[in-house]
N, C-alpha and C positions, 0 to 999 in steps of 0.2 A: 419599741418599734421605730421611734424616731432616730435612735442611735444606730440601729442596724437595718436601715431601710434598704441598703444594697443587698444584704444577705437575704432578706425576706422577698425582695423583688426577684432575685435569682431563683429562689425556691419556687415562687409562683410561676415564673416562666418555664422552669423545668416541668412542673406539674401539668401546666397547660399543654406544653408540647408533647408530653407523654400521653395525655388524654386524646389529643388530636391524632397522634400516631396510631393509637389503638382503634379508633373509630373510622379512620379514613381508609379507602381501598388502596391496596398496594399498586404502585406503578411498576409495570413490567419492563418498559424500555424508555431510555432517555435519548431523545433526539439530539439534545444539546451535546451529550457526551458520546452519542453513537454507540451505545452498548446496552446489553441486558442488565437489569438491576436485580439485586438479591431480593427474593420474595419470601419463600417458605423457609422457616427455621424449625426443625424438629428437635424436641428436648428428649434426652435420655440420660440415665445415670452415668453410663459409660462415657458419653460425649462431655458431660459436665466434669467428670473426674479427670479426663485427659486434656481438658481445656478447649476442645474443638467447638463445643457449643457456644462458649464465650466469644470465640473468634467469629463464628458464623453470626451470632446475634449483633456483635459490634458492626460487622459488615452490613447486616440488614438495617440497623438503625442509621448508619451513614447513608445508605442508598435510599431509604424511605423517609428521610428527614423532611418534615413539612416545608414546603416552598423551597426545596433544594435548589432548583434552577435559578430562583431569584437571588438566593444567597450567593451562588456561584458568580452571577452577573455582578452583584454588588462588590464582591472581592475583586473582580477584574477592574472595575471602575476605580476602586481604592488604590490598586497597584499602579494604574495609569497616572493617577494624580501624584503618587509618590515618585514617579519618574523611573519605574522599573523598566528595563529593556528586555526582560525575559520572564517566562513563567512556565514551570513544569517542563523544562527542557526545550521550550520553543522561544526563539528570539524574535523580537519585534523589529522588523526592518523598515526602511523608508518606503514610500509609495504604497503603503498598506499591505506589504508583503510579510509573510511569516516564514521563518527558516528553522530547520532542526539544529540544535546545538550538538555538534559532534566534535569533541575536543580531546578525545582519547582513542588512540589507535593501537589495537593489539596486533603488533607486527608479526608475531608468530602465527597467530590464527590466519591472518590474511595470507601469509606465505604458504601455509599448509593448503588453504583453499585453492590458491593459484596453481600449486603443484599438482593437486588432484585433477584440476581442469586440464592442465597440460598433459598429464599422463593419460587421461581419458581421451583427449584428442589424438594423442599418438596411436592409441589402440584403434580408433575409427578415422584413420588418416584421410585427409582431403574432404571430409564431410562436416567437420565441426567448425562453427563460427562462434566467436566470443564477442559479446557486446556489453561493455561496462557503461552504465548510464550515470553521468555526474548528477549529484543532487543539486537542487535549485540554487543554493547559496554559492556554489562554485561558479555558476553562470552569472549571477547577479552580486558579485562581491562588493560592488560599490554601494549597494543598498544595506549592507550590514552596518551596525553601529561600530564606531571606531574602537579598536582594541578587542573585538570579539574573539574569544579563544576558540578558533575553528581550525580543523585539519584541512589544509588545502589539497585538492584532489588531482589536479591536472598532471603534475609531475609524477605522482605515484601511479596513476593510470598509464602514463607513457612507459614507466618502468615495467609494469605488468605486461604490457603488449610486447615490449622488447624481450621479456623472459619467455613469453608464450609463443614458442617457435612452431608448435604443431597446430595452432588454430588460425583460422581466417579471421584476423582481428578487425572488427568494425569500429573504427575510431570516429565517434560522432561528436566529439568535443567542438571541433571547428565549425561543424554544421550548426550546432546549437548556438554557439557564440555569434555566428554571422546572422542568426535569426532571432537574437535575444530581444529585439524590439517588437517582435511578434508575440502572440499569446502562446508560449510553448510550455510554461509551467503554471500550475494553479497557485494562487496566493494563499489559500487556506488549507491546502492539502499537500502531501509530500510527493504526489505523482506528477508526471508531465501531463500536458493536455493531449487531446487526440491529435492535434496538429504537430506537437512535439514528437509523438509516437510515429506519425506519418513520415517526418523527416528522417527518423531512424530507420524506418522500413525502407525508404528509398535508398539509403546508404547500403543496407544489406542486399537489396535486390540488384543494385548496380555491381556489388562485389562478386555476385554469382552470375553476372551477365544475363539477368532476367529482365522482364518487361514490367515496368512500374504500372500500377493501377492509378488512374487519375480520379482522385476523390470527388472532383467536380462532376463527374458522370453519375453520381449517386445522390439520393435524397439526403439532405443534411437535417438533423434534428437537434435543436438547442434546448437545454434544460437549465433554466435560471435557478437562482437560490440554492446553489451547491456550496455547502460548508463541509470541508474535509477534515482529515485527521489532525492537522495542526490546530484548527479551530477547536476541535473536541478536547485537545489537551490544554490549550491556553485559555480558551473561553474569552477572547477579547471582545469588548462590547462595541467597538467602533470600527470593525472590519467589514468591508463590503463583501457580498457573496460572489462566488465564482459562477461562471457559465460553463456547463459541460456539453460537449458536442459528440454525437456519434452518427454513423452513416448506416443507412438501412440497406444492407446487402440481402439480396433475395436467394431463394432456393438453397438455403443452408439447413442442415440438421446437425444438432449437437447432442452427443451422448456423454453424460457424466457417468462414467463406468461404475456400475454398482448402484446407481440411482435410477435415472430414467432418461429418455430421449426427448429432446425439445425441438421445436420447429423454428427456433430463433436462438441466436447467440447472446441475446440481451434479456435480462430479467426486468421486465417493465414494471414490476411492482416496486422497484427501487426508485422510480422516478419521483415519487411523492416524499421520499425521505430527504433529510438534510444532506447526509453523506451518500451521494448517488454513485460513487465509483464502482461499487459491487454490482452494478447493472451489467458491466462487462463480463461475459462468460459465467454469469451466476456466481461471481466471486472466485475465491481460490479453492480449487478442488484437486484431489490427488491425480486423477487422470481424466482428461477430456478429449474426445474425438469429434472433430468437425468435418463434415463432408459437404462438398459443393456439387450439386446435381448437374450443374451446367459445364463442368470441367471434366474432360475425359483424357487426361494426359498420364495417368498412372503414377503421378508424382506424389510422394508423401514427405512431409517435413515433421520432425520432432522438435518441439520448443520446450526447453527446460528453463524455468523462469521464476522470478518473484512476481509480485503484483504489477510491476511496471509493464510486464509482458501482456497483461490482460487487454490493454487498449491498443497494442501493436498487432496482436494475433488476427483481429478482424480483417486487416489488409492482406495478410498472408493467405487468407481463404480465397482470394482472387487470383492466386498463382499456383495453388496446389489442389489436387483433387481431395486430398486428406491432410488435415492438420491435427497432429497429436500434441497435446499440451500436458506436461508433467510439472507438478509442484512438489519438490522434494521434501518440503515441510510436512506434507500429508501423504505422500506416496509410500506405501508400506511394502510393495513387492520388490523383487530384485530387478534393477534396471538392466543388467546385462541380459537377463532372460527375456525381457521385453524387447530389447534390440535384436536378439536372435530370432524372435518371432515375426519381426517386421523389417521390411527392406526400405530404409529411409534414404531419400535422395539427399537431404540436408539435415543437419542437426544444428539448431541455434540455441546458445546459452545466453540468456539475457538477465543481468542483475544490476540493480543500482549499487553504487559504490559502498554505501553504508551497509547494505545487506551482504555484499560480497566480503566485507571485512569482518562481519559479526556473526554470520549464519553458521551454525554447526552442522546443518543438514547437507551442505555441499559435499562433505566427505563421503556421502552415500553414492557418489559417482563411481566409487571404487568397487561397488558390489553389484 
């Protein structure tokens, strides 16, 4: 026993952890990681023979490991002490900021996506606007660690706009750079803040000669203790929480087509979570239709977007009687058919640069 105390200690730890795993209740959701955890694993001879049971059980053990969140936090502390500047694809910047590590660009995929958008805009001439949102590291380059292997975005975005001759190009780069000292991007999340989205909204409305809504005329609601996607991936122990803001717009109804109709565009149940961004529009849904009871101008806009659009859409509800929102990642119907059924005044395509360069679903604009 004295000669092999490490071996016996290891065996004892494994046995104790196994017993604890068997008797404790499964945890269904991890707030720290903002995801559902693996719970039930069903055994069958077929699953055992094809290996799927072993894979499911390994995932189950990983997710239900005793004190999992504590071990994750301890790992983060150790990596900080060792001087690591990134973890799980997230770069630790200065001023408590986190950035996504995007160091490989599939130029062919990006080219195909841009061509599809341009062809789509040619078909619906004079209606389509394109807004490419730079990711936070592009705005705050000076806060990246020296030598960070990152694809710089500004030049590429300008090239895309030069190529996209059939779209009304909404260049928001300068606007965001001019306001970089304001709170326009979250530090723990990949999205822009509501104020950042508002600046983009103003650029779009100006481009179509519309009237901006002044957010100061509406009640502001602040939600502290917001920890977003970057935090969920990297789990840094010494990062301060963000504050999320939204504006309480009245007399709106929102239908998630195929689900139900809501009397608000906000999912208030998300206020108590760490990652609160899915409060906007109840998250990413295939097709959402928002109607403003106070507006009777017969104007409709279609927004084709990734999740950056979720915090921009609420402002558009103050300019259009109807706002239709499509997320191509989940929309299974034919887009051309939907456009034939509806007469849209404007069509706004809004994607952040990384999604524009990597998303396979943009090609569905052809159908």
